[in-house]
C-alpha positions in Angstrom: -1.9 -28.4 -54.1 -3.8 -30.3 -51.0 -0.5 -29.4 -49.1 -1.3 -25.8 -50.2 -4.7 -25.4 -49.4 -3.8 -26.9 -46.0 -1.4 -24.6 -45.6 -3.1 -21.6 -46.3 -5.5 -22.3 -44.3 -3.9 -23.4 -41.3 -2.7 -19.9 -41.5 -5.8 -18.0 -41.8 -7.4 -20.1 -38.9 -4.2 -19.1 -36.9 -5.2 -15.5 -37.8 -8.7 -15.4 -36.8 -7.8 -16.9 -33.7 -7.5 -14.1 -30.4 -4.3 -14.0 -28.6 -4.4 -15.7 -25.7 -5.1 -13.2 -22.5 -2.1 -12.2 -20.8 -2.1 -12.6 -17.0 0.0 -9.9 -15.0 0.4 -10.4 -11.4 0.7 -7.2 -8.9 1.6 -7.8 -5.6 1.1 -4.6 -3.4 0.6 -3.1 -0.2 -2.3 -4.3 2.2 -3.2 -0.2 2.3 -3.8 0.0 -2.0 -6.3 -2.8 -1.7 -9.6 -1.0 -2.7 -7.7 2.0 -4.7 -5.7 -0.8 -6.5 -8.4 -3.0 -7.5 -10.5 0.4 -9.0 -7.4 1.0 -10.9 -6.4 -2.2 -12.5 -10.5 -2.5 -13.5 -10.2 0.5 -15.2 -7.3 -1.3 -17.1 -8.8 -4.1 -17.8 -11.5 -2.3 -19.5 -9.6 -0.5 -21.5 -7.1 -3.6 -22.7 -9.7 -6.7 -22.0 -6.8 -8.7 -23.8 -4.9 -8.6 -20.0 -5.9 -10.1 -16.7 -4.7 -8.6 -13.6 -4.2 -10.8 -10.8 -3.4 -8.8 -7.3 -1.8 -10.3 -4.4 -2.4 -7.7 -1.2 -0.2 -8.2 1.5 2.6 -6.3 4.3 5.5 -5.2 2.1 7.9 -6.7 3.8 5.8 -10.7 3.3 5.2 -9.6 -0.4 9.0 -8.9 -0.8 10.3 -12.4 1.0 8.0 -13.9 -1.6 9.4 -12.5 -4.4 13.0 -13.6 -3.4 11.9 -17.1 -3.2 10.9 -17.0 -6.5 6.8 -15.7 -6.4 5.7 -15.4 -10.3 5.2 -11.4 -10.3 5.3 -9.0 -12.9 4.8 -5.5 -10.9 5.2 -5.0 -7.1 4.5 -1.7 -5.1 5.8 -1.4 -1.8 4.7 1.4 0.9 8.4 2.1 1.6 11.9 2.4 -0.1 13.8 0.1 1.7 12.0 -3.1 1.3 12.0 -2.3 -2.5 15.8 -1.1 -2.3 16.6 -4.4 -0.5 15.0 -6.2 -3.9 16.8 -3.5 -6.1 20.0 -4.1 -5.4 19.6 -8.1 -5.1 19.3 -7.0 -9.1 15.0 -8.7 -8.2 13.1 -5.2 -9.5 13.9 -2.6 -12.1 12.9 0.7 -13.1 11.7 1.6 -9.8 10.1 4.8 -9.9 8.1 6.8 -6.9 4.5 6.0 -7.4 2.0 7.6 -4.1 2.0 9.1 -1.0 0.2 8.6 2.1 0.3 10.5 5.3 -0.5 8.9 9.0 -4.0 9.7 11.1 -4.7 8.6 14.5 -7.8 6.3 14.2 -10.0 6.0 16.6 -13.4 3.8 18.0 -16.2 5.9 17.6 -17.6 5.2 21.1 -14.6 6.5 22.7 -15.1 8.8 25.6 -14.1 11.4 26.3 -12.9 11.8 22.6 -9.3 12.4 21.3 -8.6 16.5 20.9 -5.0 16.7 21.0 -2.2 14.1 20.4 -1.4 14.8 23.8 -4.5 13.1 24.8 -2.8 9.5 23.5 -0.5 9.7 26.8 -3.9 9.3 28.8 -3.9 6.3 31.3 -6.2 3.5 30.4 -5.9 3.5 26.5 -5.7 0.9 24.5 -3.0 1.7 21.6 -2.4 -0.5 18.7 0.2 0.2 16.0 2.4 -1.8 13.0 5.2 -4.1 14.3 8.3 -2.7 13.4 9.3 -5.0 10.7 6.1 -3.4 8.2 6.2 -0.1 7.0 3.3 1.6 9.0 5.2 0.0 12.1 8.2 1.9 10.8 6.5 5.3 10.0 5.2 5.3 13.3 8.3 5.1 15.1 9.1 7.8 12.7 6.1 9.7 14.1 7.0 8.8 17.3 10.6 10.4 17.1 9.2 13.4 15.9 7.4 13.9 18.4 9.9 12.9 21.2 11.8 16.1 19.6 9.3 18.3 19.6 9.4 21.1 22.1 5.4 20.7 22.3 5.8 17.4 23.1 8.9 15.4 24.6 10.6 12.3 25.4 8.2 12.0 28.7 5.2 12.4 26.9 6.0 9.8 24.0 7.2 7.1 27.2 3.9 7.4 28.5 2.3 7.4 24.8 4.3 4.0 24.4 3.1 2.3 27.7 -0.5 2.4 26.2 0.5 0.3 23.5 -1.6 -3.4 23.8 -0.5 -5.2 20.2 1.8 -4.8 17.4 0.2 -5.7 14.2 1.6 -7.0 11.2 -1.2 -5.3 8.8 -3.0 -2.2 9.1 -6.2 -3.9 8.6 -5.8 -5.4 11.7 -5.4 -2.3 13.4 -8.3 -1.0 12.2 -10.2 -4.5 12.6 -9.6 -4.2 16.7 -10.8 -0.2 16.2 -14.0 -1.7 15.1 -14.6 -4.6 17.5 -13.8 -2.6 20.5 -10.6 -4.7 21.0 -8.4 -1.1 21.1 -9.3 2.4 21.9 -6.5 4.0 19.1 -4.6 3.0 16.2 -2.1 4.7 13.9 -2.6 4.1 10.2 -2.6 5.7 6.8 -5.3 8.4 6.2 -6.1 6.3 3.4 -7.5 3.5 5.5 -10.6 5.6 6.9 -12.5 5.7 4.2 -16.0 4.9 4.3 -14.7 3.4 8.0 -17.3 4.7 11.3 -13.7 5.1 13.0 -13.1 8.9 14.3 -10.0 10.4 13.4 -7.3 13.3 15.0 -5.2 15.0 12.2 -1.3 15.0 13.0 0.1 18.2 11.8 2.6 17.7 8.8 5.6 19.3 10.3 5.5 15.6 12.4 3.8 13.6 9.7 6.0 11.2 8.3 5.8 10.7 4.1 5.2 7.3 3.0 6.1 6.6 0.1 5.0 3.9 -2.3 7.3 2.9 -5.1 6.9 0.7 -8.2 8.8 -1.5 -10.0 9.2 -4.4 -12.6 9.9 -7.7 -11.2 13.1 -9.5 -13.1 11.0 -11.3 -15.1 8.3 -10.3 -16.1 9.1 -6.9 -17.3 7.8 -7.4 -21.2 4.4 -8.4 -20.5 4.2 -6.0 -17.5 5.3 -2.1 -19.5 2.1 -1.2 -20.6 0.3 -1.8 -16.7 3.6 -0.3 -15.3 2.5 3.0 -17.7 -0.8 2.9 -16.9 -0.5 2.7 -13.1 1.7 6.0 -13.2 -0.8 7.8 -15.5 -2.9 11.1 -14.8 -6.0 9.1 -14.7 -4.6 6.2 -12.4 -3.7 9.1 -10.7 -7.2 10.7 -10.4 -8.7 7.9 -9.1 -5.8 7.2 -6.5 -6.2 10.8 -5.2 -10.1 9.8 -4.4 -8.6 7.2 -2.2 -6.5 10.1 -0.5 -3.5 8.6 -2.2 -1.0 11.9 -2.7 0.4 11.6 -6.4 4.0 12.2 -7.6 4.0 15.8 -7.9 2.7 16.4 -4.0 6.0 14.0 -2.5 
């Protein structure tokens, strides 16, 4: 009798205890920092049983960490080549296009005279900072240079003069922004979303020359089961509206 009573009490206690919170680790490109933080806060409000941990860095760095066994459930890269490498190795599944971005020329607010056209990037004495070729912003910047070189309106000679102004190649977009704000550089090429709430001036790049930066989302091997709900939320209309407020393009615009 006592044994049956104890068994029944144990069952009741187990049912009454709340389920342990699921911890979901999301590895994401650093250019998503502000937007993704807001999106995951909204998710946690709707799913208080889950806790989301965000790890921001360059896509190449994050991919290397995943290859080395870092415990992540989801990965959002700033380009497809890094994600494709992980997919080919079987480390990620269910890869889908999530967001898009464009490049913009950012300049120190005290730069005189201010930039008016892309031709001004070749002006003698300017200090230009770009991303290094191993990270997505550097990859897209070099794609921009190739587009300018192939354009009759600009050409290879102008691009050569622009490249002579490069004084630094950074591993993160945030480092480019920091150098501009500190006055250590005059101009930099960054994502348009990086200029939100920034004092920096911007010069738009014509869409025909501007590379489209794409952000694929994927589940990391081993974490697919518990990450399904967050994976779906990141691709939802509610999340897309938040990303749009930060300047990202949604899937329908890619």
